[in-house]
N, CA, C and O of each residue as an XYZ file, in Angstrom:
860
protein
N      82.697     90.817    112.839
C      83.345     91.171    111.567
C      83.677     89.913    110.771
O      84.238     88.967    111.325
N      83.344     89.887    109.491
C      83.605     88.733    108.655
C      85.097     88.610    108.360
O      85.760     89.593    108.029
N      85.618     87.383    108.487
C      87.047     87.162    108.231
C      87.217     85.991    107.264
O      87.712     84.934    107.657
N      86.816     86.166    106.015
C      86.888     85.066    105.044
C      88.301     84.621    104.697
O      88.500     83.533    104.156
N      89.288     85.469    105.010
C      90.675     85.116    104.681
C      91.486     84.723    105.915
O      92.716     84.689    105.865
N      90.813     84.429    107.003
C      91.498     84.074    108.251
C      92.436     82.887    108.042
O      92.044     81.868    107.475
N      93.664     83.028    108.501
C      94.644     81.946    108.422
C      95.505     81.965    107.180
O      96.513     81.260    107.124
N      95.139     82.753    106.181
C      95.922     82.796    104.945
C      97.092     83.766    105.066
O      96.940     84.887    105.550
N      98.272     83.311    104.614
C      99.482     84.118    104.620
C      99.731     84.598    103.186
O      99.833     83.792    102.261
N      99.827     85.920    103.018
C      99.858     86.505    101.679
C     101.119     87.333    101.445
O     101.558     88.084    102.317
N     101.690     87.182    100.252
C     102.799     88.021     99.802
C     102.251     88.992     98.765
O     101.634     88.576     97.785
N     102.475     90.283     98.980
C     102.023     91.313     98.059
C     103.197     91.785     97.192
O     104.293     92.013     97.704
N     102.973     91.928     95.903
C     104.012     92.440     95.004
C     103.415     93.517     94.109
O     102.603     93.229     93.229
N     103.825     94.758     94.341
C     103.378     95.906     93.549
C     104.391     97.009     93.767
O     104.863     97.198     94.888
N     104.738     97.746     92.713
C     105.786     98.749     92.863
C     105.277    100.068     93.442
O     106.069    100.988     93.648
N     103.989    100.182     93.707
C     103.442    101.404     94.291
C     103.117    101.180     95.776
O     102.253    100.374     96.119
N     103.821    101.902     96.639
C     103.661    101.729     98.085
C     102.229    102.002     98.539
O     101.706    101.291     99.397
N     101.597    103.019     97.973
C     100.232    103.349     98.369
C      99.259    102.227     98.009
O      98.334    101.925     98.764
N      99.479    101.619     96.851
C      98.637    100.505     96.418
C      98.813     99.334     97.375
O      97.833     98.723     97.801
N     100.064     99.020     97.714
C     100.319     97.908     98.641
C      99.665     98.163     99.992
O      99.104     97.250    100.598
N      99.739     99.406    100.461
C      99.131     99.743    101.748
C      97.622     99.520    101.712
O      97.040     98.975    102.650
N      96.996     99.949    100.616
C      95.559     99.746    100.480
C      95.191     98.273    100.451
O      94.228     97.855    101.093
N      95.956     97.488     99.706
C      95.702     96.045     99.631
C      95.915     95.394    101.001
O      95.128     94.547    101.423
N      96.987     95.800    101.689
C      97.279     95.214    102.998
C      96.124     95.463    103.978
O      95.672     94.545    104.662
N      95.658     96.704    104.033
C      94.564     97.040    104.947
C      93.315     96.231    104.615
O      92.630     95.731    105.508
N      93.029     96.108    103.331
C      91.840     95.378    102.904
C      91.954     93.891    103.238
O      91.017     93.300    103.774
N      93.095     93.292    102.923
C      93.282     91.867    103.137
C      93.377     91.518    104.622
O      92.801     90.527    105.070
N      94.100     92.332    105.375
C      94.205     92.072    106.805
C      92.876     92.324    107.507
O      92.574     91.692    108.519
N      92.078     93.252    106.968
C      90.749     93.483    107.514
C      89.847     92.278    107.318
O      88.878     92.087    108.054
N      90.177     91.456    106.307
C      89.397     90.240    106.040
C      90.005     89.029    106.730
O      89.566     87.900    106.509
N      91.018     89.259    107.568
C      91.576     88.182    108.386
C      92.899     87.610    107.934
O      93.479     86.786    108.642
N      93.401     88.020    106.771
C      94.663     87.477    106.260
C      95.864     88.106    106.967
O      95.740     89.130    107.640
N      97.018     87.479    106.801
C      98.282     88.035    107.291
C      99.182     88.302    106.096
O      99.508     87.380    105.349
N      99.587     89.553    105.904
C     100.519     89.898    104.829
C     101.928     89.692    105.363
O     102.387     90.457    106.211
N     102.617     88.669    104.876
C     103.913     88.282    105.435
C     105.067     89.100    104.873
O     106.121     89.199    105.502
N     104.874     89.695    103.681
C     105.943     90.509    103.077
C     105.363     91.312    101.918
O     104.306     90.989    101.377
N     106.093     92.377    101.553
C     105.708     93.216    100.422
C     106.904     93.361     99.488
O     108.009     93.671     99.934
N     106.688     93.138     98.202
C     107.754     93.238     97.204
C     107.469     94.383     96.245
O     106.313     94.700     95.965
N     108.539     95.000     95.744
C     108.407     96.116     94.811
C     108.737     95.731     93.379
O     108.584     96.547     92.469
N     109.186     94.505     93.167
C     109.582     94.063     91.828
C     109.393     92.557     91.718
O     109.176     91.868     92.715
N     109.480     92.061     90.488
C     109.381     90.625     90.283
C     110.514     89.876     90.960
O     110.309     88.790     91.504
N     111.707     90.449     90.929
C     112.856     89.812     91.574
C     112.648     89.684     93.086
O     112.942     88.645     93.677
N     112.134     90.762     93.706
C     111.859     90.713     95.146
C     110.763     89.702     95.460
O     110.833     89.004     96.472
N     109.767     89.622     94.612
C     108.676     88.672     94.823
C     109.208     87.240     94.855
O     108.787     86.440     95.690
N     110.130     86.917     93.951
C     110.720     85.585     93.916
C     111.514     85.307     95.192
O     111.426     84.219     95.761
N     112.284     86.293     95.632
C     113.098     86.110     96.827
C     112.234     85.952     98.080
O     112.462     85.057     98.893
N     111.241     86.829     98.223
C     110.377     86.766     99.399
C     109.528     85.496     99.412
O     109.230     84.950    100.475
N     109.141     85.033     98.226
C     108.353     83.799     98.177
C     109.176     82.635     98.731
O     108.678     81.823     99.512
N     110.436     82.567     98.318
C     111.306     81.489     98.798
C     111.542     81.588    100.299
O     111.656     80.572    100.984
N     111.615     82.817    100.806
C     111.871     83.023    102.238
C     110.634     82.794    103.104
O     110.736     82.247    104.202
N     109.460     83.213    102.611
C     108.248     83.224    103.447
C     107.278     82.078    103.175
O     106.440     81.771    104.023
N     107.376     81.443    102.011
C     106.462     80.370    101.627
C     105.009     80.732    101.917
O     104.353     80.048    102.703
N     104.494     81.793    101.298
C     103.119     82.228    101.560
C     102.096     81.266    100.946
O     102.433     80.438    100.099
N     100.853     81.391    101.385
C      99.783     80.578    100.807
C      99.418     81.087     99.419
O      98.991     80.321     98.555
N      99.591     82.394     99.218
C      99.230     82.991     97.930
C     100.085     84.230     97.672
O     100.407     84.988     98.587
N     100.436     84.411     96.426
C     101.147     85.616     95.982
C     100.170     86.464     95.173
O      99.604     86.003     94.182
N      99.979     87.705     95.605
C      99.141     88.660     94.879
C     100.102     89.624     94.200
O     100.773     90.402     94.878
N     100.181     89.587     92.869
C     101.246     90.297     92.159
C     100.732     91.125     90.985
O      99.921     90.660     90.183
N     101.222     92.360     90.902
C     100.918     93.235     89.769
C     101.715     92.769     88.557
O     102.830     92.265     88.698
N     101.145     92.936     87.373
C     101.831     92.484     86.171
C     102.893     93.481     85.719
O     103.884     93.089     85.102
N     102.699     94.771     86.021
C     103.627     95.818     85.558
C     104.483     96.319     86.714
O     104.025     97.104     87.543
N     105.727     95.860     86.761
C     106.669     96.270     87.805
C     108.047     96.462     87.204
O     108.309     95.981     86.102
N     108.938     97.158     87.907
C     110.311     97.328     87.405
C     111.014     95.980     87.261
O     110.556     94.968     87.792
N     112.111     95.983     86.549
C     112.879     94.749     86.375
C     112.195     93.805     85.410
O     111.729     94.226     84.351
N     112.130     92.529     85.768
C     111.584     91.529     84.859
C     110.062     91.598     84.755
O     109.487     91.046     83.817
N     109.403     92.264     85.699
C     107.951     92.392     85.637
C     107.225     91.154     86.144
O     107.842     90.137     86.461
N     105.898     91.261     86.214
C     105.097     90.197     86.803
C     105.015     88.917     85.992
O     105.060     87.829     86.565
N     104.894     89.016     84.662
C     104.755     87.801     83.852
C     106.005     86.930     83.903
O     105.914     85.714     84.077
N     107.163     87.549     83.752
C     108.410     86.777     83.800
C     108.639     86.208     85.199
O     109.124     85.086     85.346
N     108.289     86.986     86.228
C     108.423     86.496     87.605
C     107.507     85.299     87.825
O     107.888     84.330     88.481
N     106.305     85.369     87.276
C     105.355     84.261     87.390
C     105.919     82.999     86.750
O     105.830     81.917     87.331
N     106.494     83.125     85.570
C     107.065     81.962     84.874
C     108.199     81.343     85.686
O     108.280     80.121     85.811
N     109.075     82.185     86.237
C     110.199     81.671     87.034
C     109.703     81.029     88.322
O     110.213     79.991     88.744
N     108.710     81.647     88.943
C     108.173     81.105     90.193
C     107.556     79.734     89.970
O     107.811     78.805     90.736
N     106.751     79.602     88.930
C     106.086     78.324     88.666
C     107.093     77.239     88.271
O     106.858     76.054     88.507
N     108.219     77.651     87.667
C     109.253     76.679     87.316
C     109.915     76.115     88.568
O     110.321     74.953     88.600
N     110.019     76.959     89.607
C     110.667     76.535     90.860
C     109.664     75.976     91.859
O     109.993     75.083     92.640
N     108.452     76.493     91.837
C     107.421     76.083     92.797
C     106.126     75.829     92.025
O     105.283     76.719     91.907
N     105.975     74.637     91.512
C     104.820     74.329     90.662
C     103.503     74.412     91.408
O     102.440     74.532     90.799
N     103.577     74.348     92.744
C     102.361     74.393     93.551
C     101.930     75.814     93.891
O     100.882     76.010     94.505
N     102.723     76.806     93.500
C     102.454     78.202     93.867
C     101.083     78.657     93.374
O     100.681     78.374     92.246
N     100.379     79.370     94.250
C      99.072     79.932     93.905
C      99.241     81.442     93.762
O      99.582     82.139     94.718
N      98.998     81.923     92.563
C      99.294     83.321     92.245
C      98.058     84.009     91.661
O      97.438     83.519     90.717
N      97.720     85.152     92.246
C      96.668     86.006     91.703
C      97.347     87.198     91.051
O      98.009     87.986     91.727
N      97.187     87.331     89.747
C      97.779     88.445     89.010
C      96.787     89.605     88.968
O      95.610     89.430     88.655
N      97.296     90.792     89.291
C      96.495     92.012     89.224
C      97.048     92.898     88.116
O      98.254     92.916     87.871
N      96.163     93.630     87.451
C      96.622     94.520     86.396
C      95.620     95.623     86.137
O      94.417     95.449     86.328
N      96.133     96.764     85.697
C      95.258     97.864     85.293
C      94.829     97.710     83.844
O      93.965     98.445     83.366
N      95.438     96.748     83.139
C      95.103     96.521     81.731
C      93.698     95.966     81.590
O      93.250     95.168     82.413
N      93.011     96.389     80.547
C      91.655     95.912     80.285
C      91.583     95.037     79.034
O      90.489     94.717     78.569
N      92.729     94.648     78.489
C      92.745     93.831     77.281
C      92.625     92.348     77.640
O      92.676     91.973     78.812
N      92.465     91.521     76.621
C      92.324     90.081     76.844
C      93.661     89.354     76.851
O      93.776     88.287     77.453
N      94.686     89.920     76.185
C      95.926     89.179     76.012
C      96.692     88.968     77.314
O      97.249     87.892     77.531
N      96.731     89.983     78.188
C      97.474     89.831     79.436
C      96.908     88.693     80.291
O      97.678     87.839     80.731
N      95.587     88.643     80.546
C      95.084     87.503     81.321
C      95.305     86.162     80.638
O      95.577     85.170     81.314
N      95.194     86.108     79.301
C      95.447     84.848     78.590
C      96.884     84.393     78.817
O      97.132     83.222     79.106
N      97.834     85.327     78.685
C      99.254     84.988     78.892
C      99.509     84.602     80.352
O     100.254     83.662     80.627
N      98.887     85.330     81.285
C      99.112     85.056     82.702
C      98.601     83.671     83.089
O      99.292     82.920     83.778
N      97.403     83.338     82.650
C      96.841     82.026     82.974
C      97.647     80.919     82.307
O      97.837     79.850     82.887
N      98.119     81.172     81.091
C      98.945     80.191     80.392
C     100.272     79.973     81.123
O     100.811     78.866     81.142
N     100.785     81.048     81.723
C     102.070     80.964     82.430
C     101.935     80.323     83.814
O     102.936     80.065     84.482
N     100.701     80.068     84.237
C     100.517     79.360     85.503
C      99.815     80.120     86.601
O      99.718     79.625     87.724
N      99.316     81.325     86.306
C      98.571     82.067     87.329
C      97.297     81.294     87.677
O      96.672     80.688     86.806
N      96.921     81.320     88.944
C      95.692     80.665     89.360
C      94.504     81.584     89.122
O      93.383     81.125     88.903
N      94.765     82.903     89.169
C      93.685     83.848     88.948
C      94.168     85.159     88.374
O      95.359     85.468     88.405
N      93.230     85.926     87.848
C      93.543     87.231     87.255
C      92.411     88.192     87.588
O      91.233     87.861     87.448
N      92.791     89.396     88.034
C      91.795     90.380     88.454
C      92.235     91.780     88.042
O      93.405     92.133     88.185
N      91.303     92.573     87.534
C      91.584     93.965     87.198
C      91.703     94.788     88.476
O      90.943     94.588     89.424
N      92.665     95.719     88.498
C      92.843     96.575     89.668
C      91.717     97.597     89.804
O      91.648     98.329     90.791
N      90.845     97.638     88.813
C      89.700     98.537     88.885
C      88.507     97.886     89.583
O      87.427     98.473     89.648
N      88.698     96.697     90.094
C      87.609     95.954     90.718
C      87.191     96.579     92.051
O      87.907     97.410     92.611
N      86.043     96.173     92.542
C      85.578     96.586     93.869
C      86.359     95.825     94.934
O      86.821     94.714     94.675
N      86.516     96.400     96.128
C      87.267     95.730     97.198
C      86.803     94.308     97.476
O      87.627     93.420     97.693
N      85.498     94.083     97.471
C      84.983     92.749     97.766
C      85.422     91.726     96.726
O      85.586     90.546     97.036
N      85.613     92.187     95.484
C      86.053     91.274     94.423
C      87.470     90.781     94.694
O      87.785     89.624     94.418
N      88.327     91.648     95.231
C      89.692     91.228     95.568
C      89.664     90.156     96.652
O      90.367     89.151     96.553
N      88.856     90.368     97.681
C      88.754     89.388     98.759
C      88.240     88.050     98.228
O      88.751     86.990     98.589
N      87.232     88.113     97.374
C      86.688     86.884     96.792
C      87.730     86.170     95.944
O      87.867     84.949     96.019
N      88.473     86.938     95.128
C      89.489     86.342     94.257
C      90.604     85.696     95.071
O      91.037     84.586     94.760
N      91.070     86.384     96.112
C      92.135     85.839     96.965
C      91.657     84.563     97.651
O      92.389     83.576     97.714
N      90.434     84.585     98.160
C      89.879     83.408     98.845
C      89.815     82.213     97.897
O      90.174     81.095     98.267
N      89.357     82.460     96.681
C      89.199     81.383     95.700
C      90.550     80.834     95.275
O      90.740     79.619     95.208
N      91.491     81.732     94.986
C      92.821     81.311     94.547
C      93.568     80.590     95.664
O      94.274     79.614     95.410
N      93.416     81.066     96.898
C      94.090     80.428     98.031
C      93.610     78.991     98.233
O      94.329     78.161     98.789
N      92.395     78.708     97.779
C      91.864     77.348     97.871
C      92.213     76.503     96.648
O      91.791     75.353     96.528
N      92.996     77.100     95.741
C      93.423     76.371     94.559
C      92.434     76.393     93.419
O      92.558     75.618     92.470
N      91.436     77.287     93.501
C      90.419     77.378     92.459
C      90.766     78.502     91.478
O      91.259     79.555     91.883
N      90.508     78.276     90.205
C      90.765     79.296     89.199
C      89.820     80.487     89.389
O      88.663     80.323     89.778
N      90.335     81.683     89.108
C      89.504     82.883     89.176
C      89.854     83.790     88.011
O      91.027     84.060     87.753
N      88.837     84.256     87.311
C      89.039     85.222     86.225
C      88.035     86.340     86.396
O      86.838     86.099     86.549
N      88.531     87.569     86.368
C      87.677     88.743     86.513
C      86.434     88.587     85.633
O      86.555     88.436     84.417
N      85.241     88.623     86.234
C      84.006     88.442     85.464
C      83.867     89.425     84.302
O      83.308     89.081     83.260
N      84.375     90.648     84.478
C      84.248     91.648     83.420
C      85.137     91.340     82.214
O      84.912     91.859     81.121
N      86.146     90.492     82.421
C      87.063     90.149     81.331
C      86.809     88.749     80.777
O      87.325     88.398     79.716
N      86.016     87.948     81.494
C      85.847     86.540     81.125
C      85.336     86.367     79.698
O      85.884     85.569     78.938
N      84.281     87.113     79.324
C      83.724     86.969     77.979
C      84.724     87.436     76.923
O      84.861     86.817     75.867
N      85.427     88.542     77.220
C      86.417     89.075     76.281
C      87.538     88.062     76.052
O      87.984     87.866     74.922
N      87.990     87.419     77.133
C      89.056     86.420     77.039
C      88.576     85.216     76.227
O      89.289     84.723     75.353
N      87.373     84.752     76.523
C      86.828     83.591     75.817
C      86.697     83.863     74.321
O      87.077     83.027     73.501
N      86.163     85.023     73.968
C      85.996     85.371     72.563
C      87.336     85.508     71.850
O      87.484     85.112     70.694
N      88.312     86.081     72.563
C      89.636     86.249     71.961
C      90.289     84.909     71.678
O      90.935     84.738     70.644
N      90.127     83.952     72.593
C      90.715     82.634     72.399
C      90.030     81.876     71.264
O      90.671     81.125     70.528
N      88.715     82.082     71.133
C      87.968     81.399     70.076
C      88.314     81.978     68.709
O      88.553     81.245     67.749
N      88.337     83.317     68.638
C      88.556     83.978     67.353
C      90.015     84.101     66.983
O      90.358     84.276     65.814
N      90.889     84.007     68.000
C      92.319     84.170     67.745
C      92.690     85.593     67.412
O      93.690     85.840     66.738
N      91.874     86.545     67.889
C      92.111     87.948     67.541
C      92.298     88.820     68.768
O      91.820     89.954     68.808
N      92.997     88.289     69.778
C      93.130     89.029     71.035
C      93.850     90.354     70.849
O      93.397     91.366     71.383
N      94.948     90.387     70.117
C      95.658     91.625     69.848
C      96.804     91.338     68.885
O      97.106     90.175     68.618
N      97.450     92.386     68.357
C      98.499     92.171     67.346
C      99.670     91.338     67.846
O     100.429     90.798     67.040
N      99.832     91.224     69.159
C     100.985     90.506     69.695
C     100.740     89.014     69.850
O     101.596     88.305     70.380
N      99.606     88.525     69.405
C      99.303     87.110     69.592
C     100.240     86.208     68.800
O     100.368     85.024     69.112
N     100.897     86.755     67.779
C     101.825     85.957     66.971
C     103.147     85.720     67.690
O     103.946     84.890     67.256
N     103.384     86.435     68.779
C     104.652     86.320     69.488
C     104.675     85.104     70.401
O     103.645     84.699     70.939
N     105.862     84.523     70.571
C     106.027     83.464     71.559
C     105.959     84.095     72.949
O     105.982     85.319     73.080
N     105.874     83.259     73.985
C     105.794     83.793     75.350
C     107.021     84.644     75.683
O     106.897     85.718     76.273
N     108.201     84.160     75.304
C     109.427     84.913     75.579
C     109.437     86.228     74.806
O     109.802     87.270     75.352
N     109.036     86.181     73.533
C     108.990     87.396     72.723
C     107.985     88.389     73.291
O     108.238     89.594     73.306
N     106.849     87.886     73.758
C     105.822     88.765     74.306
C     106.334     89.481     75.553
O     106.108     90.679     75.720
N     107.022     88.752     76.423
C     107.570     89.349     77.635
C     108.589     90.435     77.294
O     108.568     91.516     77.883
N     109.478     90.148     76.347
C     110.486     91.125     75.932
C     109.829     92.294     75.202
O     110.248     93.440     75.363
N     108.807     92.013     74.404
C     108.056     93.064     73.714
C     107.494     94.077     74.714
O     107.591     95.285     74.496
N     106.909     93.591     75.804
C     106.354     94.497     76.816
C     107.449     95.371     77.433
O     107.247     96.560     77.677
N     108.597     94.766     77.678
C     109.711     95.515     78.265
C     110.187     96.613     77.312
O     110.361     97.760     77.724
N     110.394     96.268     76.058
C     110.895     97.231     75.079
C     109.855     98.313     74.777
O     110.206     99.470     74.548
N     108.584     97.933     74.779
C     107.520     98.901     74.516
C     107.435     99.940     75.635
O     106.960    101.055     75.418
N     107.895     99.570     76.828
C     107.908    100.510     77.952
C     109.090    101.476     77.869
O     109.243    102.352     78.720
N     109.917    101.312     76.849
C     111.028    102.230     76.666
C     112.351    101.734     77.209
O     113.322    102.490     77.253
N     112.408    100.480     77.623
C     113.661     99.941     78.146
C     114.579     99.557     76.992
O     114.118     99.202     75.907
N     115.880     99.632     77.241
C     116.859     99.336     76.193
C     117.133     97.839     76.121
O     116.808     97.085     77.038
N     117.739     97.428     75.009
C     118.116     96.028     74.837
C     119.059     95.595     75.958
O     118.921     94.496     76.494
N     120.011     96.447     76.312
C     120.977     96.098     77.366
C     120.304     95.957     78.731
O     120.667     95.077     79.512
N     119.339     96.808     79.018
C     118.623     96.722     80.300
C     117.823     95.419     80.379
O     117.813     94.745     81.409
N     117.158     95.080     79.284
C     116.388     93.836     79.258
C     117.319     92.633     79.373
O     117.021     91.679     80.092
N     118.444     92.678     78.667
C     119.418     91.581     78.729
C     119.929     91.385     80.154
O     120.064     90.253     80.617
N     120.208     92.476     80.840
C     120.703     92.394     82.220
C     119.666     91.757     83.151
O     119.990     90.848     83.914
N     118.432     92.234     83.085
C     117.400     91.754     84.004
C     116.990     90.312     83.737
O     116.611     89.589     84.658
N     117.067     89.894     82.469
C     116.653     88.542     82.125
C     117.825     87.574     82.005
O     117.653     86.423     81.601
N     119.022     88.053     82.361
C     120.234     87.223     82.328
C     120.443     86.618     80.942
O     120.723     85.428     80.797
N     120.297     87.472     79.928
C     120.519     87.072     78.544
C     121.627     87.929     77.946
O     121.967     88.981     78.486
N     122.176     87.482     76.848
C     123.165     88.314     76.159
C     122.436     89.377     75.347
O     121.275     89.206     74.976
N     123.136     90.475     75.078
C     122.543     91.529     74.274
C     122.160     91.035     72.894
O     121.149     91.460     72.335
N     122.971     90.134     72.340
C     122.685     89.616     71.000
C     121.428     88.756     70.992
O     120.680     88.749     70.015
N     121.195     88.022     72.096
C     119.980     87.198     72.182
C     118.742     88.073     72.207
O     117.765     87.799     71.510
N     118.784     89.136     73.017
C     117.650     90.054     73.075
C     117.484     90.755     71.730
O     116.366     90.984     71.269
N     118.616     91.090     71.109
C     118.566     91.724     69.798
C     117.902     90.823     68.758
O     117.158     91.301     67.902
N     118.173     89.523     68.836
C     117.540     88.564     67.920
C     116.041     88.508     68.166
O     115.247     88.488     67.225
N     115.654     88.482     69.461
C     114.227     88.501     69.802
C     113.580     89.771     69.254
O     112.484     89.733     68.694
N     114.273     90.893     69.424
C     113.745     92.171     68.944
C     113.530     92.134     67.431
O     112.523     92.635     66.931
N     114.472     91.544     66.712
C     114.353     91.440     65.253
C     113.080     90.670     64.872
O     112.312     91.103     64.014
N     112.875     89.526     65.524
C     111.694     88.712     65.218
C     110.404     89.423     65.617
O     109.393     89.335     64.921
N     110.453     90.131     66.748
C     109.272     90.878     67.210
C     108.882     91.938     66.176
O     107.713     92.063     65.811
N     109.867     92.689     65.716
C     109.591     93.743     64.732
C     109.089     93.148     63.417
O     108.212     93.719     62.769
N     109.643     92.006     63.026
C     109.191     91.348     61.801
C     107.731     90.914     61.933
O     106.929     91.137     61.026
N     107.393     90.302     63.054
C     106.041     89.777     63.252
C     105.001     90.891     63.407
O     103.852     90.738     62.991
N     105.415     92.016     64.010
C     104.473     93.103     64.251
C     104.573     94.206     63.204
O     103.856     95.205     63.269
N     105.467     94.015     62.240
C     105.663     95.000     61.171
C     105.998     96.374     61.760
O     105.429     97.392     61.365
N     106.931     96.376     62.709
C     107.348     97.612     63.369
C     108.781     97.935     62.985
O     109.613     97.038     62.842
N     109.065     99.222     62.820
C     110.403     99.618     62.406
C     111.324     99.969     63.546
O     112.542     99.865     63.407
N     110.767    100.388     64.687
C     111.606    100.806     65.814
C     110.840    100.675     67.129
O     109.690    100.239     67.157
N     111.509    101.066     68.222
C     110.917    100.929     69.554
C     109.680    101.811     69.722
O     108.734    101.439     70.416
N     109.694    102.976     69.084
C     108.544    103.876     69.197
C     107.295    103.232     68.601
O     106.200    103.365     69.148
N     107.463    102.536     67.482
C     106.326    101.860     66.859
C     105.851    100.690     67.712
O     104.656    100.393     67.748
N     106.781    100.023     68.400
C     106.383     98.950     69.317
C     105.515     99.519     70.438
O     104.522     98.913     70.839
N     105.908    100.693     70.935
C     105.139    101.334     72.007
C     103.732    101.685     71.536
O     102.761    101.518     72.274
N     103.631    102.171     70.301
C     102.314    102.521     69.742
C     101.442    101.275     69.611
O     100.257    101.302     69.944
N     102.029    100.193     69.126
C     101.292     98.934     68.979
C     100.797     98.442     70.331
O      99.647     98.023     70.466
N     101.679     98.495     71.337
C     101.307     98.049     72.681
C     100.209     98.925     73.267
O      99.296     98.422     73.921
N     100.293    100.227     73.037
C      99.299    101.156     73.582
C      97.942    100.937     72.922
O      96.914    100.921     73.599
N      97.939    100.770     71.610
C      96.675    100.549     70.904
C      96.010     99.236     71.312
O      94.785     99.114     71.287
N      96.833     98.259     71.686
C      96.293     96.968     72.111
C      95.918     96.968     73.587
O      95.440     95.962     74.113
N      96.140     98.117     74.264
C      95.800     98.191     75.686
C      96.784     97.502     76.583
O      96.444     97.133     77.707
N      98.030     97.315     76.105
C      99.042     96.597     76.873
C      99.935     97.490     77.700
O     100.764     96.998     78.465
N      99.779     98.816     77.560
C     100.558     99.752     78.342
C      99.628    100.591     79.197
O      98.568    101.025     78.745
N     100.038    100.816     80.443
C      99.266    101.693     81.307
C      99.586    103.139     80.953
O     100.752    103.491     80.771
N      98.558    103.977     80.855
C      98.768    105.375     80.514
C      98.346    106.258     81.654
O      98.447    107.481     81.558
């Protein structure tokens, strides 16, 4: 039996237990050891500090601060961290933001099992990996500057935009990101100005049309 991931210690972060189980079976079947499983970005940060895995495989859409914000905090504390971001999104903006935030690789959750093993192997060795099906889309978006309507947002605004578009309140976002309600409210004001949105429902529509929300 081929064991291309033999010796690698992996931390899994995904809020769906069935998904984590499938990933664990696949990765351990390829020789890896899954040292812990996290259900949120906050848990991923805690388990990473406790387990010091070789690679973190993390979903971008999770409760709490989510994968992108967790990635930013992790890289700020552990600049050497090797992170493979997984997502059901098919747009170009999420991988662009993830790679900019320090992800070593990005892979669509719609990929074939062998692609996950290849991506984990490559990222664990410190090599960049980008889903082949998204590579051309990402490249064209970066060249043309037309990835999606949210490209005008700063990284912090984009992260908060995703949270609010999912239907979370200003107070919930403020709590999870350790910000004041007024700070989040200011971000919300700028987000609505930049995206020409009048309320949270319109933000959700913008995010959905750009492929930034899972349906």
